[in-house]
Structure formats: structure tokens, C-alpha cells
C-alpha positions as CSV (number, residue, x, y, z in Angstrom):
1,X,-131.7,209.8,-60.0
2,X,-130.0,210.9,-56.8
3,X,-126.4,210.5,-55.7
4,X,-125.6,207.5,-53.5
5,X,-124.0,208.9,-50.3
6,X,-121.9,206.6,-48.1
7,X,-120.7,208.1,-44.9
8,X,-121.3,208.3,-41.1
9,X,-120.7,212.0,-40.9
10,X,-123.9,213.6,-42.5
11,X,-122.8,217.2,-41.5
12,X,-119.4,216.8,-43.6
13,X,-121.4,215.2,-46.4
14,X,-123.6,218.2,-46.5
15,X,-120.5,220.5,-46.8
16,X,-119.3,218.2,-49.5
17,X,-122.6,218.6,-51.5
18,X,-122.5,222.3,-50.9
19,X,-119.1,222.6,-52.3
20,X,-120.1,220.4,-55.4
21,X,-122.8,223.1,-55.9
22,X,-120.2,225.6,-56.5
23,X,-119.2,223.9,-59.7
24,X,-120.9,224.6,-62.9
25,X,-120.8,223.2,-66.6
26,X,-119.9,226.6,-68.2
27,X,-122.5,225.9,-71.1
28,X,-125.4,225.3,-68.6
29,X,-126.3,227.8,-66.0
30,X,-127.1,225.2,-63.3
31,X,-124.6,223.5,-60.8
32,X,-123.5,220.0,-61.5
33,X,-125.3,218.7,-58.4
34,X,-128.7,219.8,-59.7
35,X,-127.7,218.7,-63.1
36,X,-127.4,215.1,-61.8
37,X,-123.8,214.7,-62.7
38,X,-122.7,213.4,-59.4
39,X,-123.5,209.6,-59.0
40,X,-121.7,208.7,-55.7
41,X,-120.1,210.3,-52.8
42,X,-118.0,207.9,-50.5
43,X,-116.5,209.3,-47.4
44,X,-114.5,206.8,-45.3
45,X,-114.0,207.2,-41.4
46,X,-110.6,208.8,-42.0
47,X,-112.2,211.6,-44.3
48,X,-110.9,210.2,-47.5
49,X,-113.3,211.2,-50.1
50,X,-114.2,209.8,-53.5
51,X,-116.7,211.2,-55.9
52,X,-118.1,209.4,-58.9
53,X,-119.3,211.8,-61.5
54,X,-120.2,211.9,-65.2
55,X,-120.5,214.6,-67.8
56,X,-123.5,215.6,-70.0
57,X,-121.6,213.9,-72.9
58,X,-118.3,212.0,-73.5
59,X,-117.4,214.7,-75.9
60,X,-118.2,217.7,-73.4
61,X,-115.7,220.5,-73.8
62,X,-115.0,220.7,-70.1
63,X,-114.2,216.9,-69.9
64,X,-110.5,217.7,-68.9
65,X,-111.1,220.6,-66.6
66,X,-114.5,220.1,-64.9
67,X,-113.6,217.0,-62.9
68,X,-110.2,218.5,-61.8
69,X,-112.1,221.7,-60.7
70,X,-114.4,219.6,-58.6
71,X,-111.5,217.5,-57.1
72,X,-109.4,220.8,-56.3
73,X,-112.4,222.3,-54.5
74,X,-113.0,219.1,-52.4
75,X,-109.4,218.8,-51.6
76,X,-109.3,222.4,-50.2
77,X,-112.2,221.6,-47.7
78,X,-111.4,221.5,-44.1
79,X,-111.5,218.1,-42.6
80,X,-111.1,216.3,-45.9
81,X,-107.8,214.2,-45.8
82,X,-107.9,213.3,-49.6
83,X,-110.3,213.8,-52.5
84,X,-110.5,211.8,-55.7
85,X,-113.0,212.4,-58.6
86,X,-113.6,209.4,-60.8
87,X,-115.3,210.1,-64.2
88,X,-117.8,207.5,-65.5
89,X,-120.2,207.3,-68.4
90,X,-122.2,204.4,-67.0
91,X,-124.9,204.9,-66.7
92,X,-125.1,207.6,-69.5
93,X,-126.4,210.9,-68.3
94,X,-129.9,211.9,-69.4
95,X,-131.9,215.0,-68.7
96,X,-134.2,212.9,-66.5
97,X,-131.4,213.0,-64.0
98,X,-131.7,216.6,-63.5
99,X,-133.6,217.7,-60.2
100,X,-136.7,219.6,-60.5
101,X,-134.9,222.8,-59.6
102,X,-132.6,222.2,-62.8
103,X,-135.6,221.3,-65.1
104,X,-137.4,224.4,-64.1
105,X,-134.3,226.7,-64.4
106,X,-133.8,225.1,-68.1
107,X,-137.4,225.3,-69.1
108,X,-138.1,221.6,-69.0
109,X,-141.0,221.9,-66.5
């Protein structure tokens, strides 16, 4: 599964993805983008950003801190007017949502 990206500014969307790739679940040595934890990136014409993400499980030990870390890094980006991370568990995350890069890194391929 790959994230749904809604924007007209593909350059800024790529910078958002690059920033997201600096965020890691501390228990897994792969960034949250490659893990498939990002479901949607919505960037409006005024550069207000909303990211819908999940966690590997609802009882994940970083459930409180990881979404806030992502949101703070996105808020700090140049040209981003506002950033909000929305946490969801629908659909539930599965290892099939990981990229090939993540699956290789974690020994699933």
C-alpha cells in the first residue's frame, strides 16, 4: 500500500516525504515511510498540511510520542503554514504495507 498524496506542489510533497523519512519507530530500524505507516498526505493551496498515519499496533509504546515527533518536524519545514498529524487504525497496519526496501532490511524478502 502506498500513501495517497493530494497536492499540486509535487516538489514540496517530496520534501514532506523526505522529512517523514527522518522519523523512525525506535523498535524497528526502518523509517515510518518505508514501514507503510503513512496513509495520506494532504497539502492545500495555502500549504496547510495534514498527514494521516498509523502505528504498527494500537498498543505501540511510542503511540504518544511518534505522531507528535512527526508533526513537529513537519511544522518546522520551510513553506509549511500548518501541520497536523491524524492517527488512525483503519485499516490496521500489516507487514504487507511495508515497502520492498523495508521488507529486505527486516529480512522478510
